[in-house]
N, C-alpha and C positions, 0 to 999 in steps of 0.2 A: 634436697639431703633424704626423703624417705626412700627414694629411687636407690641411692648409694646403699643404704642401711640394708635393703632387700637382697642387693646385688651381692653385699659381702655376705649376707645370711645364708645365699643360695651357694657361693662357695664353700662355706663351711659345711654346709651339708652334703655338698658332692666331695668335699673332701675327707669327708668321715668314711665315706664308703672304701675311698683308697687306701686310707690310714688306719683309724679304731676298728671299722668292722671288713676289713681288707680279707682275713682269714675266714671268717665265719659269713660272710656274706659275698663279698665279690668274686673271690675263687671258687664257692659252692656255686655262684652263676654260670663261671667260664667252666668248672666242671662239669657241668650237667650237659651244656652246650656241644661241649666236645666228645663225652660220654656218650651222648645218644644222637649226635649229629643231628642239631637240630637247626641249624643255620646253612644255606648254602649261597653261593655267590649269585649276585642278581634276585635273590629274595627280596619282596616287600611283603614285608610284615605288618598287619594291624596290631599294635598293642594295646590291646583292651582295659580300659580306666573305668572301675566301677565306682572309684572313689574311696576306697579303702585303702589300709596300709599297704597290703600287699601287692596289689595292682599299681600304686603309686610308687612304690621303691621298685617294681621292675620296669617302670617307665625310666626312672634315673639310671638303671643298670643298663638299660637298654642303648640309654644316650651315650655313657661312658664306653660302650663295648663299639659304640659307633666310631667313637675316636681313635680308639686302639688296633681296631681289627684289621685283618690283613687283607680282606677282599671286600669288593663293592655288594652293599645289599641298603635297601630303603626301610626307612621307617613312618607309620602313621599313626599318632596317639588317637585312638578313638575312644570316644566317649559317647556311650547310650543314655540318655534320657528315658526312662520307660515311664515317667510320671514322678520323678521327685517331688517333694514339697520344697518349695522357695528357699527354704533354708538349707538343705542339703545340696540342692544346684549351687548355690552362692559359695559353700564350703569346699567343693570340687574345684569351680573356678578360679576362688583364691588360693587354693595349694597347688594349682597348676600354674600360676602366675608365680608364687612364691618358688616354685622348684622349677621353674623357667622350663615349662614343659607345655610346648604350641600344640594344644590340643585340639580334635576335631568332634563338634557334639552335633548328633542328630536325635531326632526326638521321636518316641513312639508312645504308645497309651497301653503297654503292656499291663502295668498295675490296674486301670480301669476293666479291662480284661478278665483277670483273674479276681477281682476284688470280692464276687459273689461266689467263688469257687470251694466247695465244702471239701470234696476230695481231692487231697494232695497239689494245693494250689501252688507251693513252692516247687514242687516238679516242674507242674506246668510253666509255672513264671520262668523258670531255669532254661527250660527248652525254646520256649520262645523268644529267650533274651539271646540263646545261642544262635537261632536261625536268624535273628533282626543283623546281629553282628557279623555273621558270614556272609549275608545278604549285602550290607554296608560295606563290606571289606572287599569283596569280589567288585562292586560297583566301583569302587577306588582303585581299582586295580590290582589288588593285593593277592599273594598267591598263600600267605599263611595268617591265621591269627594266635597270638601269644595271651594265654591266662596265665594269673597270679596264684594257681595254686602251690602251695609247700608240701615239705617232707610230710609235716603232720597231717595236713589233708590227706596225703595218700595213704599212710598208715593207717588213720581212722577210716579213711574209705574200706580197705581191708578187711577190717574188723567188724565195721558196720554191716558188711556183705555176708558175712561168716554169723554174726549173730542175730542180726534180723532179716536178712534176704536169702539164707540158707545156701549160699553160693561163694565160691572163692574166685574172687576178680580183684585187680587192681585199677588205679586212675593211671592211666597209659602218659609218658613223658610224651609222646605224639602219635596221632594217630590220622589218617585220612579222612577227610568228609565223605560219607556215604550219600547225603543230599544235596552237595556243592562240587560237582566234578573239578578236579584240579586242584580245589582246594585241602589244607592242612589245619590240625590244629598241633601248636607247640607248646610246652609245660616247661621255661627256663629255670623255674624258681623251685624246682623239683627235690634237689637235694638241701635246699634252705629251713634252718630250724624256725618255726614262728617265734621261739623266744627271743633268738636274734633279732627279727624283724621289728620286734616289741621295745627290743632295747635300743635299736636304732631310732625309733620313734621317739620314744623318750629323751634319749641323748639329745637329739635335735629339737626338743618340745614342740613336737609336731600333734597336729591334731586333725583326726580323718573321720569320715561317716564311719559306722559301723557296717553297717549291711547297704545292701543295695535295696532293701526291702521298705517301702513306704510305712510300713506299720512298724518297724523296728521297736519303737518304744513300748509295745505293747504285746509282741510278737512271741509266741510261745511254740512255735513250730517252726522258724528260720532258722536254719542250720549256723549263722554265725551270730545270732542273738536269741536271747529266750534259753531260760534255763531248764527248759522242759524238750527241748529237742533231743533227739536220739544222736546225732554227732556230739553234743553236750555232756551227753550220757558218756559216750564211748571214750572221750576224751578224759572225762574224770576217772573211768575204770584204766587206762593206760597211765596217767599220773598215779594212781594208787598201786599199780605192779610194778612201775618204776622203782618204788621205795623199796620192793625188797629184792629187785631185778634191775641192777642199771642198765643192761643191755637189752632190755625186754622192746624197747623202740626198734634199734636196728635189727634184731631176731626178726618183727613181724615185717619190716621192710624185705629183710633179704628172703624173706618165706614165699614171696611170688616170684625170686629168682633161682628158686632151689627146687622147683616141684617135681618129683619123681613121678611119672607116670605110670610105672610098674605097681604102685601103690594107692594108685587112685581108681575109685570103683569105676566113675564114670566122668567124661569129659564132653565139652562143647567145640568143637573148632568148624569157622567157616558155617555156623547155624546148624551144624550136623553132629548128631550125638553118638558118642562112642562109649562103650562100656567092655569092661574088663573080661566079661563072659564071651565078647565075639569073638575072639582067638584064643581062647583058653583052653579048648582040645588041641589044638596046634601046638602051642607050648609044652601041653603034657607029653607028647607024643616025642616032642625035641628032647626030653629029660631022658 
């Protein structure tokens, strides 16, 4: 009887993506894949699941895509355990069972490795997690890894780079790996708003772990938790700006699509810096 209830609930959750949240989630997912050419025939994609709402819904969207796509590709639902406490590990496994996601789990000791790091532990942790995911995905024969970053992650990253990094850059929808030849990272959630993911979670009464960090409960520096993080500050700033300008979020997003190099002091390309004075005299001669 319990199995039947679980099966029915799973079907209801899947149906909600095709019905109630079709426009805001499913269509945005497929639009990103088509707009940025994220999947090709015969790809084998490692769908990376951290246990949070974003990666879990991404896994369900990939499953749905597999049912409807016109060409052949493979999926591996990859969960890396960097040292979760038993409760978080169990939540991930229970949700995977409820959502009918056949996860492949492998273990690392990343949390132990960064536990005593005082300078930028989150940055180091993220780099190590990414490296382990690439390595395992390649071992399993995958040529791509998919991460669950969404639209709000993108615009927050743009502002964080400007306000705290003194640079203009964005979170790319896809990019080749520099350390793992032949591997590529894709972000198919690129056009999906976080508020719609939250609405989907609440509608289906789902509970996920908040962050991949072991120290989430008391973390003030983790990007996904803790009120003191730079990302949380930027998120609050965007919310405040939206109150007076409803287009501020789309304008931030579009800003990195409409870069006019004629009005840029300097920029980097392939590691080489270019300055507007480099060819300034030549431009004067042509006027």
